[in-house]
N, CA, C and O atoms as a GROMACS GRO file, in nm:
protein
  340
    1MET      N    1   9.175  10.439   9.412
    1MET     CA    2   9.290  10.378   9.489
    1MET      C    3   9.235  10.263   9.572
    1MET      O    4   9.163  10.293   9.668
    2GLY      N    5   9.253  10.172   9.556
    2GLY     CA    6   9.207  10.047   9.657
    2GLY      C    7   9.312   9.990   9.772
    2GLY      O    8   9.433   9.966   9.773
    3CYS      N    9   9.207   9.983   9.868
    3CYS     CA   10   9.250   9.948  10.023
    3CYS      C   11   9.192   9.845  10.057
    3CYS      O   12   9.088   9.812  10.000
    4SER      N   13   9.244   9.771  10.158
    4SER     CA   14   9.205   9.631  10.220
    4SER      C   15   9.185   9.676  10.371
    4SER      O   16   9.243   9.779  10.406
    5GLY      N   17   9.137   9.634  10.428
    5GLY     CA   18   9.066   9.626  10.554
    5GLY      C   19   8.962   9.699  10.586
    5GLY      O   20   8.896   9.666  10.685
    6LEU      N   21   8.938   9.774  10.535
    6LEU     CA   22   8.874   9.927  10.573
    6LEU      C   23   8.716   9.871  10.628
    6LEU      O   24   8.644   9.951  10.687
    7GLY      N   25   8.656   9.695  10.600
    7GLY     CA   26   8.512   9.730  10.678
    7GLY      C   27   8.625   9.632  10.858
    7GLY      O   28   8.566   9.558  10.938
    8ARG      N   29   8.727   9.656  10.866
    8ARG     CA   30   8.774   9.550  10.995
    8ARG      C   31   8.744   9.636  11.128
    8ARG      O   32   8.695   9.611  11.238
    9GLY      N   33   8.803   9.762  11.058
    9GLY     CA   34   8.849   9.886  11.227
    9GLY      C   35   8.874   9.992  11.154
    9GLY      O   36   8.819  10.013  11.046
   10GLU      N   37   8.962  10.070  11.209
   10GLU     CA   38   9.001  10.162  11.208
   10GLU      C   39   9.146  10.160  11.150
   10GLU      O   40   9.231  10.214  11.222
   11LEU      N   41   9.189  10.106  11.033
   11LEU     CA   42   9.330  10.099  10.995
   11LEU      C   43   9.300  10.031  10.839
   11LEU      O   44   9.231   9.929  10.841
   12ALA      N   45   9.334  10.067  10.741
   12ALA     CA   46   9.351  10.009  10.601
   12ALA      C   47   9.469   9.982  10.561
   12ALA      O   48   9.542  10.062  10.621
   13VAL      N   49   9.553   9.894  10.474
   13VAL     CA   50   9.639   9.860  10.422
   13VAL      C   51   9.659   9.857  10.252
   13VAL      O   52   9.597   9.782  10.176
   14ARG      N   53   9.748   9.943  10.218
   14ARG     CA   54   9.785   9.966  10.070
   14ARG      C   55   9.886   9.922  10.041
   14ARG      O   56   9.985   9.969  10.098
   15ASN      N   57   9.903   9.835   9.959
   15ASN     CA   58  10.007   9.782   9.897
   15ASN      C   59  10.042   9.830   9.759
   15ASN      O   60   9.948   9.850   9.683
   16PHE      N   61  10.186   9.856   9.708
   16PHE     CA   62  10.232   9.915   9.611
   16PHE      C   63  10.294   9.781   9.503
   16PHE      O   64  10.416   9.760   9.505
   17TRP      N   65  10.233   9.723   9.443
   17TRP     CA   66  10.317   9.625   9.354
   17TRP      C   67  10.436   9.710   9.235
   17TRP      O   68  10.438   9.833   9.231
   18PRO      N   69  10.497   9.655   9.176
   18PRO     CA   70  10.588   9.719   9.087
   18PRO      C   71  10.488   9.709   8.958
   18PRO      O   72  10.429   9.601   8.947
   19GLY      N   73  10.473   9.766   8.901
   19GLY     CA   74  10.415   9.731   8.780
   19GLY      C   75  10.254   9.815   8.760
   19GLY      O   76  10.208   9.860   8.655
   20ASN      N   77  10.196   9.816   8.884
   20ASN     CA   78  10.070   9.864   8.882
   20ASN      C   79  10.097  10.049   8.947
   20ASN      O   80  10.184  10.090   9.023
   21LYS      N   81  10.000  10.115   8.889
   21LYS     CA   82   9.961  10.261   8.915
   21LYS      C   83  10.043  10.272   9.065
   21LYS      O   84  10.014  10.197   9.159
   22GLY      N   85  10.147  10.372   9.073
   22GLY     CA   86  10.199  10.425   9.195
   22GLY      C   87  10.299  10.306   9.240
   22GLY      O   88  10.378  10.345   9.326
   23GLY      N   89  10.314  10.182   9.206
   23GLY     CA   90  10.379  10.060   9.230
   23GLY      C   91  10.529  10.107   9.166
   23GLY      O   92  10.526  10.188   9.073
   24GLY      N   93  10.632  10.067   9.204
   24GLY     CA   94  10.743  10.045   9.181
   24GLY      C   95  10.843  10.182   9.289
   24GLY      O   96  10.960  10.213   9.268
   25ARG      N   97  10.751  10.242   9.402
   25ARG     CA   98  10.816  10.333   9.483
   25ARG      C   99  10.832  10.269   9.629
   25ARG      O  100  10.766  10.180   9.683
   26THR      N  101  10.952  10.350   9.679
   26THR     CA  102  10.999  10.266   9.815
   26THR      C  103  10.880  10.288   9.922
   26THR      O  104  10.801  10.381   9.913
   27GLU      N  105  10.877  10.207  10.007
   27GLU     CA  106  10.766  10.248  10.162
   27GLU      C  107  10.833  10.416  10.203
   27GLU      O  108  10.757  10.511  10.217
   28GLN      N  109  10.956  10.425  10.214
   28GLN     CA  110  10.930  10.601  10.262
   28GLN      C  111  10.935  10.689  10.156
   28GLN      O  112  10.949  10.808  10.186
   29GLU      N  113  10.928  10.663  10.047
   29GLU     CA  114  10.892  10.768   9.923
   29GLU      C  115  10.769  10.757   9.929
   29GLU      O  116  10.728  10.851   9.861
   30LEU      N  117  10.664  10.688   9.975
   30LEU     CA  118  10.559  10.684   9.990
   30LEU      C  119  10.461  10.775  10.143
   30LEU      O  120  10.355  10.830  10.172
   31ILE      N  121  10.593  10.735  10.197
   31ILE     CA  122  10.497  10.820  10.325
   31ILE      C  123  10.592  10.939  10.309
   31ILE      O  124  10.545  11.025  10.384
   32ARG      N  125  10.706  10.992  10.247
   32ARG     CA  126  10.732  11.135  10.251
   32ARG      C  127  10.669  11.207  10.172
   32ARG      O  128  10.644  11.320  10.214
   33ARG      N  129  10.616  11.164  10.012
   33ARG     CA  130  10.494  11.172   9.935
   33ARG      C  131  10.364  11.213  10.022
   33ARG      O  132  10.313  11.322   9.996
   34ALA      N  133  10.332  11.166  10.081
   34ALA     CA  134  10.207  11.196  10.187
   34ALA      C  135  10.235  11.294  10.275
   34ALA      O  136  10.145  11.369  10.313
   35ALA      N  137  10.377  11.308  10.322
   35ALA     CA  138  10.409  11.378  10.428
   35ALA      C  139  10.403  11.536  10.377
   35ALA      O  140  10.374  11.617  10.464
   36GLU      N  141  10.432  11.593  10.229
   36GLU     CA  142  10.438  11.687  10.148
   36GLU      C  143  10.279  11.701  10.148
   36GLU      O  144  10.251  11.820  10.126
   37MET      N  145  10.202  11.649  10.159
   37MET     CA  146  10.033  11.669  10.153
   37MET      C  147   9.929  11.688  10.258
   37MET      O  148   9.807  11.703  10.248
   38GLY      N  149  10.014  11.684  10.366
   38GLY     CA  150   9.983  11.659  10.542
   38GLY      C  151   9.911  11.576  10.564
   38GLY      O  152   9.811  11.583  10.636
   39VAL      N  153   9.957  11.470  10.492
   39VAL     CA  154   9.863  11.374  10.549
   39VAL      C  155  10.002  11.237  10.602
   39VAL      O  156  10.109  11.205  10.551
   40LYS      N  157   9.916  11.183  10.742
   40LYS     CA  158  10.030  11.122  10.827
   40LYS      C  159  10.021  10.954  10.794
   40LYS      O  160   9.920  10.898  10.838
   41VAL      N  161  10.109  10.879  10.727
   41VAL     CA  162  10.113  10.729  10.690
   41VAL      C  163  10.203  10.629  10.751
   41VAL      O  164  10.317  10.676  10.739
   42TYR      N  165  10.206  10.553  10.790
   42TYR     CA  166  10.283  10.453  10.856
   42TYR      C  167  10.353  10.305  10.742
   42TYR      O  168  10.288  10.235  10.664
   43GLY      N  169  10.489  10.300  10.770
   43GLY     CA  170  10.531  10.209  10.670
   43GLY      C  171  10.519  10.054  10.767
   43GLY      O  172  10.540  10.031  10.886
   44LEU      N  173  10.479   9.971  10.661
   44LEU     CA  174  10.469   9.834  10.775
   44LEU      C  175  10.597   9.777  10.812
   44LEU      O  176  10.620   9.675  10.877
   45SER      N  177  10.681   9.864  10.756
   45SER     CA  178  10.812   9.805  10.816
   45SER      C  179  10.830   9.874  10.951
   45SER      O  180  10.944   9.847  10.991
   46GLU      N  181  10.766   9.950  11.036
   46GLU     CA  182  10.761  10.000  11.140
   46GLU      C  183  10.699   9.900  11.267
   46GLU      O  184  10.733   9.901  11.386
   47ALA      N  185  10.595   9.815  11.199
   47ALA     CA  186  10.578   9.694  11.279
   47ALA      C  187  10.594   9.564  11.293
   47ALA      O  188  10.561   9.484  11.381
   48ARG      N  189  10.675   9.553  11.149
   48ARG     CA  190  10.787   9.392  11.150
   48ARG      C  191  10.890   9.419  11.298
   48ARG      O  192  10.945   9.519  11.345
   49ILE      N  193  10.883   9.271  11.339
   49ILE     CA  194  10.990   9.226  11.404
   49ILE      C  195  11.098   9.198  11.355
   49ILE      O  196  11.195   9.259  11.399
   50ALA      N  197  11.116   9.110  11.262
   50ALA     CA  198  11.175   9.094  11.172
   50ALA      C  199  11.188   9.100  11.034
   50ALA      O  200  11.088   9.075  10.967
   51PRO      N  201  11.297   9.131  10.976
   51PRO     CA  202  11.275   9.135  10.795
   51PRO      C  203  11.202   9.051  10.739
   51PRO      O  204  11.253   8.940  10.754
   52PRO      N  205  11.131   9.047  10.697
   52PRO     CA  206  11.075   8.968  10.549
   52PRO      C  207  11.131   8.866  10.481
   52PRO      O  208  11.235   8.900  10.424
   53ALA      N  209  11.088   8.718  10.462
   53ALA     CA  210  11.186   8.681  10.382
   53ALA      C  211  11.226   8.733  10.256
   53ALA      O  212  11.336   8.780  10.226
   54ASP      N  213  11.096   8.717  10.162
   54ASP     CA  214  11.130   8.847  10.035
   54ASP      C  215  11.075   9.004  10.057
   54ASP      O  216  11.009   9.045  10.152
   55GLU      N  217  11.100   9.044   9.997
   55GLU     CA  218  11.083   9.212   9.967
   55GLU      C  219  10.951   9.290   9.981
   55GLU      O  220  10.913   9.386  10.049
   56GLY      N  221  10.900   9.213   9.894
   56GLY     CA  222  10.761   9.179   9.857
   56GLY      C  223  10.704   9.380   9.866
   56GLY      O  224  10.775   9.464   9.920
   57PRO      N  225  10.582   9.410   9.806
   57PRO     CA  226  10.551   9.532   9.808
   57PRO      C  227  10.601   9.655   9.906
   57PRO      O  228  10.650   9.647  10.018
   58ALA      N  229  10.574   9.765   9.828
   58ALA     CA  230  10.608   9.881   9.926
   58ALA      C  231  10.451   9.863  10.051
   58ALA      O  232  10.363   9.794  10.001
   59THR      N  233  10.429   9.897  10.142
   59THR     CA  234  10.274   9.845  10.213
   59THR      C  235  10.321   9.991  10.306
   59THR      O  236  10.428  10.007  10.366
   60VAL      N  237  10.187  10.102  10.295
   60VAL     CA  238  10.173  10.173  10.402
   60VAL      C  239  10.031  10.130  10.483
   60VAL      O  240   9.942  10.077  10.417
   61LEU      N  241  10.011  10.154  10.634
   61LEU     CA  242   9.943  10.172  10.694
   61LEU      C  243   9.836  10.333  10.698
   61LEU      O  244   9.900  10.438  10.707
   62LEU      N  245   9.715  10.341  10.691
   62LEU     CA  246   9.646  10.441  10.654
   62LEU      C  247   9.575  10.443  10.816
   62LEU      O  248   9.551  10.332  10.863
   63GLY      N  249   9.549  10.535  10.880
   63GLY     CA  250   9.490  10.499  10.989
   63GLY      C  251   9.368  10.630  10.993
   63GLY      O  252   9.386  10.750  10.974
   64TYR      N  253   9.274  10.577  11.017
   64TYR     CA  254   9.115  10.652  11.019
   64TYR      C  255   9.011  10.619  11.106
   64TYR      O  256   8.893  10.594  11.082
   65GLY      N  257   9.101  10.626  11.253
   65GLY     CA  258   8.993  10.623  11.356
   65GLY      C  259   8.988  10.780  11.433
   65GLY      O  260   9.089  10.849  11.429
   66GLY      N  261   8.930  10.804  11.466
   66GLY     CA  262   8.881  10.900  11.494
   66GLY      C  263   8.844  11.047  11.407
   66GLY      O  264   8.808  11.159  11.443
   67LEU      N  265   8.874  10.978  11.265
   67LEU     CA  266   8.833  11.095  11.137
   67LEU      C  267   8.661  11.084  11.102
   67LEU      O  268   8.597  10.979  11.094
   68LYS      N  269   8.617  11.202  11.085
   68LYS     CA  270   8.454  11.198  11.025
   68LYS      C  271   8.497  11.175  10.846
   68LYS      O  272   8.589  11.192  10.765
   69GLN      N  273   8.399  11.139  10.855
   69GLN     CA  274   8.392  11.062  10.657
   69GLN      C  275   8.438  11.173  10.570
   69GLN      O  276   8.501  11.137  10.471
   70PRO      N  277   8.414  11.343  10.592
   70PRO     CA  278   8.468  11.389  10.498
   70PRO      C  279   8.631  11.422  10.488
   70PRO      O  280   8.699  11.454  10.391
   71GLU      N  281   8.669  11.398  10.652
   71GLU     CA  282   8.823  11.405  10.635
   71GLU      C  283   8.856  11.297  10.606
   71GLU      O  284   8.961  11.303  10.542
   72ILE      N  285   8.815  11.177  10.621
   72ILE     CA  286   8.864  11.070  10.551
   72ILE      C  287   8.830  11.066  10.366
   72ILE      O  288   8.866  10.970  10.298
   73THR      N  289   8.779  11.148  10.327
   73THR     CA  290   8.751  11.162  10.186
   73THR      C  291   8.855  11.261  10.143
   73THR      O  292   8.956  11.233  10.080
   74ALA      N  293   8.828  11.349  10.174
   74ALA     CA  294   8.940  11.445  10.159
   74ALA      C  295   9.139  11.366  10.151
   74ALA      O  296   9.217  11.381  10.056
   75GLY      N  297   9.162  11.302  10.263
   75GLY     CA  298   9.292  11.251  10.292
   75GLY      C  299   9.298  11.168  10.170
   75GLY      O  300   9.392  11.190  10.094
   76VAL      N  301   9.215  11.077  10.138
   76VAL     CA  302   9.218  10.985  10.022
   76VAL      C  303   9.255  11.022   9.858
   76VAL      O  304   9.309  10.977   9.757
   77GLY      N  305   9.166  11.170   9.927
   77GLY     CA  306   9.204  11.244   9.724
   77GLY      C  307   9.342  11.322   9.743
   77GLY      O  308   9.408  11.355   9.644
   78LEU      N  309   9.379  11.349   9.859
   78LEU     CA  310   9.527  11.421   9.888
   78LEU      C  311   9.602  11.294   9.894
   78LEU      O  312   9.721  11.325   9.902
   79LEU      N  313   9.587  11.157   9.896
   79LEU     CA  314   9.694  11.069   9.880
   79LEU      C  315   9.728  11.011   9.732
   79LEU      O  316   9.841  10.980   9.694
   80ALA      N  317   9.604  11.001   9.651
   80ALA     CA  318   9.560  10.998   9.532
   80ALA      C  319   9.696  11.076   9.460
   80ALA      O  320   9.793  11.048   9.389
   81ASP      N  321   9.647  11.170   9.516
   81ASP     CA  322   9.710  11.346   9.428
   81ASP      C  323   9.882  11.285   9.429
   81ASP      O  324   9.937  11.278   9.319
   82ALA      N  325   9.966  11.240   9.558
   82ALA     CA  326  10.053  11.240   9.599
   82ALA      C  327  10.106  11.115   9.555
   82ALA      O  328  10.224  11.111   9.522
   83TRP      N  329  10.028  11.000   9.550
   83TRP     CA  330  10.122  10.854   9.504
   83TRP      C  331  10.094  10.811   9.386
   83TRP      O  332  10.144  10.708   9.341
   84LEU      N  333   9.998  10.896   9.310
   84LEU     CA  334   9.916  10.785   9.156
   84LEU      C  335   9.938  10.874   9.036
   84LEU      O  336   9.901  10.845   8.922
   85LYS      N  337  10.014  11.007   9.076
   85LYS     CA  338  10.000  11.143   8.950
   85LYS      C  339  10.141  11.140   8.974
   85LYS      O  340  10.216  11.218   8.915
   0.00000   0.00000   0.00000
């Protein structure tokens, strides 16, 4: 599962383009599925001041500040189960 922003701080971004594995789901569905696995993620729409000009892909923000490497690895595994299966 690819993410961007991993080397820049304590937040990663994951886009779900229609046609890609896990794509075609709404932001709210992705958030709900993550929560069912016990993982908190945030939708990019929460950070927007105004709606985007076009819909674009569902995008979630993954915060990992304060987590140890084993916790991050476990969380990514849970998210893969929630979103890609």
